[in-house]
N, CA, C, O and the ligand as a Tripos MOL2 file, in Angstrom:
@<TRIPOS>MOLECULE
protein
  237   235    60     0     0
PROTEIN
NO_CHARGES

@<TRIPOS>ATOM
      1 N         -82.3620  -68.2590  -81.8770 N.3       1 MET1
      2 CA        -83.5340  -68.7110  -82.2780 C.3       1 MET1
      3 C         -84.3790  -67.6450  -82.7600 C.2       1 MET1
      4 O         -85.6040  -67.7480  -82.8250 O.2       1 MET1
      5 N         -83.6940  -66.5740  -83.1140 N.am      2 ALA2
      6 CA        -84.7520  -65.5600  -83.2580 C.3       2 ALA2
      7 C         -85.2670  -65.7800  -84.6700 C.2       2 ALA2
      8 O         -84.5790  -66.3500  -85.5170 O.2       2 ALA2
      9 N         -86.4590  -65.3310  -84.9020 N.am      3 ASP3
     10 CA        -87.3510  -65.3070  -86.2660 C.3       3 ASP3
     11 C         -87.8190  -64.0400  -86.3970 C.2       3 ASP3
     12 O         -87.6230  -63.1180  -85.6040 O.2       3 ASP3
     13 N         -88.5760  -63.9970  -87.6260 N.am      4 ARG4
     14 CA        -88.9930  -62.5810  -87.8690 C.3       4 ARG4
     15 C         -90.1560  -62.2510  -87.0540 C.2       4 ARG4
     16 O         -90.3050  -61.0770  -86.7130 O.2       4 ARG4
     17 N         -91.0030  -63.1420  -86.6970 N.am      5 LEU5
     18 CA        -92.0420  -62.8650  -85.7780 C.3       5 LEU5
     19 C         -91.5130  -62.6290  -84.3760 C.2       5 LEU5
     20 O         -91.9640  -61.6970  -83.7100 O.2       5 LEU5
     21 N         -90.7070  -63.3200  -83.9710 N.am      6 TYR6
     22 CA        -90.1200  -62.7600  -82.7210 C.3       6 TYR6
     23 C         -89.4350  -61.6120  -82.5920 C.2       6 TYR6
     24 O         -89.4890  -61.0070  -81.5200 O.2       6 TYR6
     25 N         -88.7050  -61.1400  -83.6280 N.am      7 ASP7
     26 CA        -88.1200  -59.8520  -83.9310 C.3       7 ASP7
     27 C         -89.1570  -58.6590  -83.8250 C.2       7 ASP7
     28 O         -89.0430  -57.6760  -83.0910 O.2       7 ASP7
     29 N         -90.2410  -58.9530  -84.7460 N.am      8 ARG8
     30 CA        -91.1970  -57.9270  -84.6390 C.3       8 ARG8
     31 C         -91.9080  -57.7750  -83.4110 C.2       8 ARG8
     32 O         -92.3670  -56.6770  -83.0970 O.2       8 ARG8
     33 N         -92.0550  -58.9260  -82.5900 N.am      9 TYR9
     34 CA        -92.5530  -58.8550  -81.4210 C.3       9 TYR9
     35 C         -91.7440  -58.1440  -80.3730 C.2       9 TYR9
     36 O         -92.2880  -57.4170  -79.5430 O.2       9 TYR9
     37 N         -90.4890  -58.3440  -80.4060 N.am     10 MET10
     38 CA        -89.5980  -57.6990  -79.6090 C.3      10 MET10
     39 C         -89.5360  -56.2280  -79.9510 C.2      10 MET10
     40 O         -89.5160  -55.3770  -79.0620 O.2      10 MET10
     41 N         -89.5110  -55.9710  -81.0570 N.am     11 ASN11
     42 CA        -89.2650  -54.5720  -81.5960 C.3      11 ASN11
     43 C         -90.6810  -53.7900  -81.0210 C.2      11 ASN11
     44 O         -90.6290  -52.7300  -80.3980 O.2      11 ASN11
     45 N         -91.7000  -54.3670  -81.2810 N.am     12 ALA12
     46 CA        -92.8910  -53.7860  -80.7870 C.3      12 ALA12
     47 C         -92.9590  -53.4370  -79.4120 C.2      12 ALA12
     48 O         -93.4830  -52.4120  -78.9760 O.2      12 ALA12
     49 N         -92.3580  -54.4150  -78.6810 N.am     13 SER13
     50 CA        -92.3510  -54.5720  -77.2080 C.3      13 SER13
     51 C         -91.5010  -53.2680  -76.6910 C.2      13 SER13
     52 O         -91.9390  -52.4720  -75.8600 O.2      13 SER13
     53 N         -90.2920  -53.1820  -77.2810 N.am     14 SER14
     54 CA        -89.5430  -52.0490  -76.8230 C.3      14 SER14
     55 C         -89.9560  -50.8130  -77.2630 C.2      14 SER14
     56 O         -89.8310  -49.9040  -76.4420 O.2      14 SER14
     57 N         -90.4740  -50.4990  -78.4800 N.am     15 ALA15
     58 CA        -91.1080  -49.4270  -78.8900 C.3      15 ALA15
     59 C         -92.2900  -49.0650  -77.9240 C.2      15 ALA15
     60 O         -92.4020  -47.9360  -77.4460 O.2      15 ALA15
     61 N         -92.9260  -49.8080  -77.7350 N.am     16 TRP16
     62 CA        -94.0850  -49.3570  -76.6710 C.3      16 TRP16
     63 C         -93.5390  -49.0820  -75.1590 C.2      16 TRP16
     64 O         -94.0170  -48.2060  -74.4380 O.2      16 TRP16
     65 N         -92.5300  -49.9010  -74.7970 N.am     17 ARG17
     66 CA        -91.9600  -49.5680  -73.5970 C.3      17 ARG17
     67 C         -91.2240  -48.2690  -73.7090 C.2      17 ARG17
     68 O         -91.3680  -47.4230  -72.8270 O.2      17 ARG17
     69 N         -90.4900  -48.0730  -74.6790 N.am     18 ALA18
     70 CA        -89.9340  -46.5820  -74.7220 C.3      18 ALA18
     71 C         -90.7830  -45.4870  -74.8160 C.2      18 ALA18
     72 O         -90.5950  -44.4170  -74.2360 O.2      18 ALA18
     73 N         -91.7610  -45.7630  -75.5790 N.am     19 HIS19
     74 CA        -92.9010  -44.6910  -75.6090 C.3      19 HIS19
     75 C         -93.3410  -44.3380  -74.4060 C.2      19 HIS19
     76 O         -93.2080  -43.1880  -73.9860 O.2      19 HIS19
     77 N         -94.0140  -45.4670  -73.6040 N.am     20 SER20
     78 CA        -94.8790  -45.2130  -72.3870 C.3      20 SER20
     79 C         -93.8910  -44.6350  -71.2550 C.2      20 SER20
     80 O         -94.3970  -43.9640  -70.3560 O.2      20 SER20
     81 N         -92.6460  -44.8430  -71.2600 N.am     21 LYS21
     82 CA        -91.7040  -44.2640  -70.3000 C.3      21 LYS21
     83 C         -91.4420  -42.8480  -70.5210 C.2      21 LYS21
     84 O         -91.3150  -42.0480  -69.5940 O.2      21 LYS21
     85 N         -91.3540  -42.5140  -71.8760 N.am     22 GLY22
     86 CA        -91.2560  -41.0830  -72.1550 C.3      22 GLY22
     87 C         -92.4980  -40.1330  -72.1500 C.2      22 GLY22
     88 O         -92.4660  -38.9060  -72.0520 O.2      22 GLY22
     89 N         -93.6000  -40.9330  -72.2730 N.am     23 CYS23
     90 CA        -94.8280  -40.2190  -72.4620 C.3      23 CYS23
     91 C         -95.5110  -39.7760  -71.3440 C.2      23 CYS23
     92 O         -95.6720  -40.6090  -70.4520 O.2      23 CYS23
     93 N         -95.9740  -38.6080  -71.1710 N.am     24 THR24
     94 CA        -96.8070  -38.0340  -70.0120 C.3      24 THR24
     95 C         -98.2920  -38.2740  -70.0910 C.2      24 THR24
     96 O         -99.0640  -37.9800  -69.1780 O.2      24 THR24
     97 N         -98.6450  -38.8200  -71.2230 N.am     25 VAL25
     98 CA       -100.0280  -38.8500  -71.4370 C.3      25 VAL25
     99 C        -100.5450  -40.0270  -71.0860 C.2      25 VAL25
    100 O        -101.5960  -40.1770  -70.4620 O.2      25 VAL25
    101 N         -99.5710  -41.1770  -71.6090 N.am     26 CYS26
    102 CA       -100.0820  -42.7270  -71.6710 C.3      26 CYS26
    103 C        -100.1590  -43.2160  -70.0550 C.2      26 CYS26
    104 O         -99.1530  -43.1290  -69.3500 O.2      26 CYS26
    105 N        -101.1830  -43.6350  -69.6330 N.am     27 ARG27
    106 CA       -101.3320  -44.4800  -68.5980 C.3      27 ARG27
    107 C        -101.9320  -45.6020  -68.8040 C.2      27 ARG27
    108 O        -102.3250  -45.8280  -69.9480 O.2      27 ARG27
    109 N        -102.1730  -46.6700  -67.6640 N.am     28 PRO28
    110 CA       -102.6110  -48.0500  -68.0830 C.3      28 PRO28
    111 C        -103.9370  -48.0060  -68.5100 C.2      28 PRO28
    112 O        -104.3430  -48.8810  -69.2750 O.2      28 PRO28
    113 N        -104.7830  -46.9710  -68.0650 N.am     29 GLU29
    114 CA       -106.1290  -46.9590  -68.5920 C.3      29 GLU29
    115 C        -106.3090  -46.1370  -69.9390 C.2      29 GLU29
    116 O        -107.2370  -46.3830  -70.7090 O.2      29 GLU29
    117 N        -105.5570  -45.3470  -70.1290 N.am     30 GLN30
    118 CA       -105.6590  -44.4100  -71.1330 C.3      30 GLN30
    119 C        -104.3040  -44.1780  -71.9850 C.2      30 GLN30
    120 O        -103.3180  -43.6810  -71.4410 O.2      30 GLN30
    121 N        -104.3000  -44.5460  -73.2970 N.am     31 CYS31
    122 CA       -103.1530  -43.9600  -74.0350 C.3      31 CYS31
    123 C        -103.4620  -42.9210  -75.0200 C.2      31 CYS31
    124 O        -104.5990  -42.7560  -75.4620 O.2      31 CYS31
    125 N        -102.3420  -42.1510  -75.3980 N.am     32 CYS32
    126 CA       -102.1820  -41.0480  -76.3560 C.3      32 CYS32
    127 C        -102.5080  -42.0260  -77.4930 C.2      32 CYS32
    128 O        -102.3410  -43.2420  -77.3960 O.2      32 CYS32
    129 N        -103.1320  -41.2120  -78.9080 N.am     33 PRO33
    130 CA       -102.9740  -41.8560  -79.9460 C.3      33 PRO33
    131 C        -101.8730  -42.7250  -80.4760 C.2      33 PRO33
    132 O        -102.0800  -43.7910  -81.0560 O.2      33 PRO33
    133 N        -100.5960  -42.1670  -80.2240 N.am     34 THR34
    134 CA        -99.3100  -42.7020  -80.7180 C.3      34 THR34
    135 C         -99.2870  -44.0910  -79.6840 C.2      34 THR34
    136 O         -99.2450  -45.2350  -80.1360 O.2      34 THR34
    137 N         -99.3190  -43.8050  -78.3960 N.am     35 GLY35
    138 CA        -99.1830  -45.0880  -77.6520 C.3      35 GLY35
    139 C        -100.3910  -46.0380  -77.9010 C.2      35 GLY35
    140 O        -100.1820  -47.2180  -77.6200 O.2      35 GLY35
    141 N        -101.5210  -45.7400  -78.3450 N.am     36 ALA36
    142 CA       -102.6450  -46.6950  -78.6380 C.3      36 ALA36
    143 C        -102.0810  -47.6220  -79.8050 C.2      36 ALA36
    144 O        -102.1650  -48.8500  -79.8190 O.2      36 ALA36
    145 N        -101.4720  -46.7940  -80.8140 N.am     37 VAL37
    146 CA       -101.0900  -47.8460  -81.9290 C.3      37 VAL37
    147 C        -100.0420  -48.6930  -81.6590 C.2      37 VAL37
    148 O         -99.9940  -49.8490  -82.0800 O.2      37 VAL37
    149 N         -99.0430  -48.0780  -80.8510 N.am     38 LEU38
    150 CA        -97.9610  -48.9760  -80.5700 C.3      38 LEU38
    151 C         -98.5990  -50.1210  -79.5170 C.2      38 LEU38
    152 O         -98.2660  -51.2820  -79.7520 O.2      38 LEU38
    153 N         -99.3470  -49.9190  -78.5590 N.am     39 ALA39
    154 CA        -99.9620  -50.7250  -77.8120 C.3      39 ALA39
    155 C        -100.7120  -52.0290  -78.4410 C.2      39 ALA39
    156 O        -100.6110  -53.1920  -78.0510 O.2      39 ALA39
    157 N        -101.4420  -51.5540  -79.4520 N.am     40 ALA40
    158 CA       -102.1640  -52.4370  -80.5060 C.3      40 ALA40
    159 C        -101.3280  -53.2950  -81.0590 C.2      40 ALA40
    160 O        -101.4790  -54.5110  -80.9460 O.2      40 ALA40
    161 N        -100.2130  -52.6620  -81.8150 N.am     41 ARG41
    162 CA        -99.1430  -53.5220  -82.4810 C.3      41 ARG41
    163 C         -98.5870  -54.4300  -81.6720 C.2      41 ARG41
    164 O         -98.3370  -55.5250  -82.1750 O.2      41 ARG41
    165 N         -98.2650  -54.2080  -80.2590 N.am     42 PHE42
    166 CA        -97.5310  -55.0100  -79.3620 C.3      42 PHE42
    167 C         -98.4830  -56.0050  -79.1160 C.2      42 PHE42
    168 O         -98.0350  -57.1510  -79.1500 O.2      42 PHE42
    169 N         -99.8870  -55.8560  -78.8340 N.am     43 ALA43
    170 CA       -100.8300  -56.8140  -78.3370 C.3      43 ALA43
    171 C        -101.0680  -57.7150  -79.4520 C.2      43 ALA43
    172 O        -101.1950  -58.9090  -79.1810 O.2      43 ALA43
    173 N        -101.1470  -57.3480  -80.6300 N.am     44 ASP44
    174 CA       -101.3670  -58.2860  -81.8100 C.3      44 ASP44
    175 C        -100.3400  -59.3830  -82.1030 C.2      44 ASP44
    176 O        -100.6130  -60.5620  -82.3270 O.2      44 ASP44
    177 N         -98.8810  -58.7230  -82.0640 N.am     45 LEU45
    178 CA        -97.9140  -59.6130  -82.1810 C.3      45 LEU45
    179 C         -97.6330  -60.4500  -81.0130 C.2      45 LEU45
    180 O         -97.2330  -61.5990  -81.2010 O.2      45 LEU45
    181 N         -97.8100  -59.9700  -79.7490 N.am     46 GLN46
    182 CA        -97.7600  -61.0830  -78.7500 C.3      46 GLN46
    183 C         -98.5490  -62.0430  -79.0040 C.2      46 GLN46
    184 O         -98.0960  -63.1620  -79.2440 O.2      46 GLN46
    185 N         -99.9870  -61.7650  -79.0000 N.am     47 ASP47
    186 CA       -100.8990  -62.9370  -79.3530 C.3      47 ASP47
    187 C        -100.5000  -63.6920  -80.3080 C.2      47 ASP47
    188 O        -100.5150  -64.9130  -80.1490 O.2      47 ASP47
    189 N        -100.0480  -63.1030  -81.5350 N.am     48 ALA48
    190 CA        -99.4100  -64.1810  -82.6720 C.3      48 ALA48
    191 C         -98.4340  -64.9880  -82.1760 C.2      48 ALA48
    192 O         -98.4300  -66.1770  -82.4960 O.2      48 ALA48
    193 N         -97.5530  -64.5170  -81.4030 N.am     49 TYR49
    194 CA        -96.5000  -65.2780  -81.1030 C.3      49 TYR49
    195 C         -96.7460  -66.2180  -79.8770 C.2      49 TYR49
    196 O         -96.1410  -67.2800  -79.7340 O.2      49 TYR49
    197 N         -97.6780  -65.7430  -79.0070 N.am     50 LEU50
    198 CA        -98.0440  -66.7660  -78.0430 C.3      50 LEU50
    199 C         -98.8810  -68.0810  -78.4480 C.2      50 LEU50
    200 O         -98.7830  -69.2250  -78.0040 O.2      50 LEU50
    201 N         -99.7660  -67.5300  -79.4710 N.am     51 ARG51
    202 CA       -100.5830  -68.6030  -80.1600 C.3      51 ARG51
    203 C         -99.6450  -69.4840  -80.9010 C.2      51 ARG51
    204 O         -99.9090  -70.6850  -80.9670 O.2      51 ARG51
    205 N         -98.6010  -69.0220  -81.4510 N.am     52 ARG52
    206 CA        -97.5810  -69.9750  -82.2050 C.3      52 ARG52
    207 C         -96.8670  -70.7920  -81.3400 C.2      52 ARG52
    208 O         -96.5750  -71.9350  -81.6900 O.2      52 ARG52
    209 N         -96.5080  -70.2980  -80.1170 N.am     53 LEU53
    210 CA        -95.9390  -71.2120  -79.1290 C.3      53 LEU53
    211 C         -96.5960  -72.2540  -78.6310 C.2      53 LEU53
    212 O         -96.0460  -73.3340  -78.4140 O.2      53 LEU53
    213 N         -97.9840  -71.9850  -78.3820 N.am     54 ARG54
    214 CA        -98.9660  -72.9340  -77.9310 C.3      54 ARG54
    215 C         -99.1580  -73.9840  -78.9170 C.2      54 ARG54
    216 O         -99.4910  -75.1140  -78.5610 O.2      54 ARG54
    217 N         -98.9680  -73.6780  -80.1370 N.am     55 HIS55
    218 CA        -99.2010  -74.9890  -81.2190 C.3      55 HIS55
    219 C         -98.2110  -75.4720  -81.5010 C.2      55 HIS55
    220 O         -98.2010  -76.5150  -82.1540 O.2      55 HIS55
    221 N         -97.0410  -74.8430  -81.0820 N.am     56 GLY56
    222 CA        -95.7330  -75.4310  -81.1610 C.3      56 GLY56
    223 C         -95.1940  -75.5850  -82.6630 C.2      56 GLY56
    224 O         -94.4180  -76.4720  -83.0200 O.2      56 GLY56
    225 N         -95.6840  -74.6620  -83.4220 N.am     57 GLY57
    226 CA        -95.3620  -74.8480  -84.9630 C.3      57 GLY57
    227 C         -94.7530  -73.6090  -85.5420 C.2      57 GLY57
    228 O         -94.5650  -72.6610  -84.7810 O.2      57 GLY57
    229 N         -94.4340  -73.5150  -86.7610 N.am     58 THR58
    230 CA        -94.0080  -72.1890  -87.2920 C.3      58 THR58
    231 C         -95.0200  -71.6690  -88.1970 C.2      58 THR58
    232 O         -95.8110  -72.4030  -88.7900 O.2      58 THR58
    233 N         -94.9980  -70.5160  -88.2940 N.am     59 PRO59
    234 CA        -96.0300  -69.8790  -89.1880 C.3      59 PRO59
    235 C         -95.9240  -69.8730  -90.5830 C.2      59 PRO59
    236 O         -96.7980  -69.3380  -91.2660 O.2      59 PRO59
    237 ZN        -98.3510  -41.7530  -75.1040 Zn       60 ZN60
@<TRIPOS>BOND
     1     1     2 1
     2     2     3 1
     3     3     4 2
     4     3     5 am
     5     5     6 1
     6     6     7 1
     7     7     8 2
     8     7     9 am
     9     9    10 1
    10    10    11 1
    11    11    12 2
    12    11    13 am
    13    13    14 1
    14    14    15 1
    15    15    16 2
    16    15    17 am
    17    17    18 1
    18    18    19 1
    19    19    20 2
    20    19    21 am
    21    21    22 1
    22    22    23 1
    23    23    24 2
    24    23    25 am
    25    25    26 1
    26    26    27 1
    27    27    28 2
    28    27    29 am
    29    29    30 1
    30    30    31 1
    31    31    32 2
    32    31    33 am
    33    33    34 1
    34    34    35 1
    35    35    36 2
    36    35    37 am
    37    37    38 1
    38    38    39 1
    39    39    40 2
    40    39    41 am
    41    41    42 1
    42    42    43 1
    43    43    44 2
    44    43    45 am
    45    45    46 1
    46    46    47 1
    47    47    48 2
    48    47    49 am
    49    49    50 1
    50    50    51 1
    51    51    52 2
    52    51    53 am
    53    53    54 1
    54    54    55 1
    55    55    56 2
    56    55    57 am
    57    57    58 1
    58    58    59 1
    59    59    60 2
    60    59    61 am
    61    61    62 1
    62    62    63 1
    63    63    64 2
    64    63    65 am
    65    65    66 1
    66    66    67 1
    67    67    68 2
    68    67    69 am
    69    69    70 1
    70    70    71 1
    71    71    72 2
    72    71    73 am
    73    73    74 1
    74    74    75 1
    75    75    76 2
    76    75    77 am
    77    77    78 1
    78    78    79 1
    79    79    80 2
    80    79    81 am
    81    81    82 1
    82    82    83 1
    83    83    84 2
    84    83    85 am
    85    85    86 1
    86    86    87 1
    87    87    88 2
    88    87    89 am
    89    89    90 1
    90    90    91 1
    91    91    92 2
    92    91    93 am
    93    93    94 1
    94    94    95 1
    95    95    96 2
    96    95    97 am
    97    97    98 1
    98    98    99 1
    99    99   100 2
   100    99   101 am
   101   101   102 1
   102   102   103 1
   103   103   104 2
   104   103   105 am
   105   105   106 1
   106   106   107 1
   107   107   108 2
   108   107   109 am
   109   109   110 1
   110   110   111 1
   111   111   112 2
   112   111   113 am
   113   113   114 1
   114   114   115 1
   115   115   116 2
   116   115   117 am
   117   117   118 1
   118   118   119 1
   119   119   120 2
   120   119   121 am
   121   121   122 1
   122   122   123 1
   123   123   124 2
   124   123   125 am
   125   125   126 1
   126   126   127 1
   127   127   128 2
   128   127   129 am
   129   129   130 1
   130   130   131 1
   131   131   132 2
   132   131   133 am
   133   133   134 1
   134   134   135 1
   135   135   136 2
   136   135   137 am
   137   137   138 1
   138   138   139 1
   139   139   140 2
   140   139   141 am
   141   141   142 1
   142   142   143 1
   143   143   144 2
   144   143   145 am
   145   145   146 1
   146   146   147 1
   147   147   148 2
   148   147   149 am
   149   149   150 1
   150   150   151 1
   151   151   152 2
   152   151   153 am
   153   153   154 1
   154   154   155 1
   155   155   156 2
   156   155   157 am
   157   157   158 1
   158   158   159 1
   159   159   160 2
   160   159   161 am
   161   161   162 1
   162   162   163 1
   163   163   164 2
   164   163   165 am
   165   165   166 1
   166   166   167 1
   167   167   168 2
   168   167   169 am
   169   169   170 1
   170   170   171 1
   171   171   172 2
   172   171   173 am
   173   173   174 1
   174   174   175 1
   175   175   176 2
   176   175   177 am
   177   177   178 1
   178   178   179 1
   179   179   180 2
   180   179   181 am
   181   181   182 1
   182   182   183 1
   183   183   184 2
   184   183   185 am
   185   185   186 1
   186   186   187 1
   187   187   188 2
   188   187   189 am
   189   189   190 1
   190   190   191 1
   191   191   192 2
   192   191   193 am
   193   193   194 1
   194   194   195 1
   195   195   196 2
   196   195   197 am
   197   197   198 1
   198   198   199 1
   199   199   200 2
   200   199   201 am
   201   201   202 1
   202   202   203 1
   203   203   204 2
   204   203   205 am
   205   205   206 1
   206   206   207 1
   207   207   208 2
   208   207   209 am
   209   209   210 1
   210   210   211 1
   211   211   212 2
   212   211   213 am
   213   213   214 1
   214   214   215 1
   215   215   216 2
   216   215   217 am
   217   217   218 1
   218   218   219 1
   219   219   220 2
   220   219   221 am
   221   221   222 1
   222   222   223 1
   223   223   224 2
   224   223   225 am
   225   225   226 1
   226   226   227 1
   227   227   228 2
   228   227   229 am
   229   229   230 1
   230   230   231 1
   231   231   232 2
   232   231   233 am
   233   233   234 1
   234   234   235 1
   235   235   236 2
@<TRIPOS>SUBSTRUCTURE
     1 MET1         2 RESIDUE 1 A MET
     2 ALA2         6 RESIDUE 1 A ALA
     3 ASP3        10 RESIDUE 1 A ASP
     4 ARG4        14 RESIDUE 1 A ARG
     5 LEU5        18 RESIDUE 1 A LEU
     6 TYR6        22 RESIDUE 1 A TYR
     7 ASP7        26 RESIDUE 1 A ASP
     8 ARG8        30 RESIDUE 1 A ARG
     9 TYR9        34 RESIDUE 1 A TYR
    10 MET10       38 RESIDUE 1 A MET
    11 ASN11       42 RESIDUE 1 A ASN
    12 ALA12       46 RESIDUE 1 A ALA
    13 SER13       50 RESIDUE 1 A SER
    14 SER14       54 RESIDUE 1 A SER
    15 ALA15       58 RESIDUE 1 A ALA
    16 TRP16       62 RESIDUE 1 A TRP
    17 ARG17       66 RESIDUE 1 A ARG
    18 ALA18       70 RESIDUE 1 A ALA
    19 HIS19       74 RESIDUE 1 A HIS
    20 SER20       78 RESIDUE 1 A SER
    21 LYS21       82 RESIDUE 1 A LYS
    22 GLY22       86 RESIDUE 1 A GLY
    23 CYS23       90 RESIDUE 1 A CYS
    24 THR24       94 RESIDUE 1 A THR
    25 VAL25       98 RESIDUE 1 A VAL
    26 CYS26      102 RESIDUE 1 A CYS
    27 ARG27      106 RESIDUE 1 A ARG
    28 PRO28      110 RESIDUE 1 A PRO
    29 GLU29      114 RESIDUE 1 A GLU
    30 GLN30      118 RESIDUE 1 A GLN
    31 CYS31      122 RESIDUE 1 A CYS
    32 CYS32      126 RESIDUE 1 A CYS
    33 PRO33      130 RESIDUE 1 A PRO
    34 THR34      134 RESIDUE 1 A THR
    35 GLY35      138 RESIDUE 1 A GLY
    36 ALA36      142 RESIDUE 1 A ALA
    37 VAL37      146 RESIDUE 1 A VAL
    38 LEU38      150 RESIDUE 1 A LEU
    39 ALA39      154 RESIDUE 1 A ALA
    40 ALA40      158 RESIDUE 1 A ALA
    41 ARG41      162 RESIDUE 1 A ARG
    42 PHE42      166 RESIDUE 1 A PHE
    43 ALA43      170 RESIDUE 1 A ALA
    44 ASP44      174 RESIDUE 1 A ASP
    45 LEU45      178 RESIDUE 1 A LEU
    46 GLN46      182 RESIDUE 1 A GLN
    47 ASP47      186 RESIDUE 1 A ASP
    48 ALA48      190 RESIDUE 1 A ALA
    49 TYR49      194 RESIDUE 1 A TYR
    50 LEU50      198 RESIDUE 1 A LEU
    51 ARG51      202 RESIDUE 1 A ARG
    52 ARG52      206 RESIDUE 1 A ARG
    53 LEU53      210 RESIDUE 1 A LEU
    54 ARG54      214 RESIDUE 1 A ARG
    55 HIS55      218 RESIDUE 1 A HIS
    56 GLY56      222 RESIDUE 1 A GLY
    57 GLY57      226 RESIDUE 1 A GLY
    58 THR58      230 RESIDUE 1 A THR
    59 PRO59      234 RESIDUE 1 A PRO
    60 ZN60       237 GROUP 0 **** ****
Protein backbone atom coordinates (compact mmCIF):
# COMPACT_ATOMS: atom_id res chain seq x y z
CA MET A 1 0.00 0.00 0.00
CA ALA A 2 2.96 2.27 -0.50
CA ASP A 3 2.31 5.54 -2.20
CA ARG A 4 4.44 8.50 -3.01
CA LEU A 5 3.68 10.48 0.14
CA TYR A 6 4.29 7.47 2.36
CA ASP A 7 7.56 6.72 0.56
CA ARG A 8 8.73 10.30 0.99
CA TYR A 9 7.70 10.20 4.63
CA MET A 10 9.65 6.97 5.22
CA ASN A 11 12.66 8.25 3.32
CA ALA A 12 12.71 11.45 5.34
CA SER A 13 12.30 9.43 8.53
CA SER A 14 15.23 7.12 7.82
CA ALA A 15 17.39 9.99 6.53
CA TRP A 16 16.76 11.92 9.73
CA ARG A 17 17.36 8.89 11.94
CA ALA A 18 20.54 7.93 10.11
CA HIS A 19 21.82 11.48 10.41
CA SER A 20 21.05 11.94 14.08
CA LYS A 21 22.61 8.58 14.89
CA GLY A 22 25.89 9.53 13.24
CA CYS A 23 25.89 13.21 14.14
CA THR A 24 27.68 14.32 17.29
CA VAL A 25 26.16 17.81 17.15
CA CYS A 26 22.45 16.96 16.95
CA ARG A 27 20.54 16.78 20.22
CA PRO A 28 16.80 16.80 20.91
CA GLU A 29 16.92 20.50 21.76
CA GLN A 30 19.43 21.58 19.14
CA CYS A 31 20.13 20.29 15.63
CA CYS A 32 23.05 21.08 13.37
CA PRO A 33 22.06 22.89 10.12
CA THR A 34 21.89 19.63 8.17
CA GLY A 35 19.91 17.96 10.93
CA ALA A 36 17.51 20.89 11.10
CA VAL A 37 16.76 20.58 7.37
CA LEU A 38 16.21 16.83 7.68
CA ALA A 39 14.10 17.22 10.81
CA ALA A 40 11.95 19.92 9.20
CA ARG A 41 11.38 17.80 6.10
CA PHE A 42 10.46 14.82 8.24
CA ALA A 43 8.08 16.89 10.38
CA ASP A 44 6.39 18.35 7.27
CA LEU A 45 5.89 14.95 5.66
CA GLN A 46 4.73 13.37 8.90
CA ASP A 47 2.24 16.17 9.30
CA ALA A 48 0.96 15.76 5.74
CA TYR A 49 0.77 12.00 6.07
CA LEU A 50 -1.06 12.03 9.40
CA ARG A 51 -3.41 14.75 8.22
CA ARG A 52 -4.27 12.63 5.18
CA LEU A 53 -4.83 9.55 7.37
CA ARG A 54 -7.15 11.53 9.61
CA HIS A 55 -9.24 12.66 6.67
CA GLY A 56 -9.21 9.17 5.23
CA GLY A 57 -8.64 10.38 1.71
CA THR A 58 -5.92 10.44 -0.89
CA PRO A 59 -4.14 13.68 -1.78
ZN1 LIG B 1 23.41 16.78 12.85
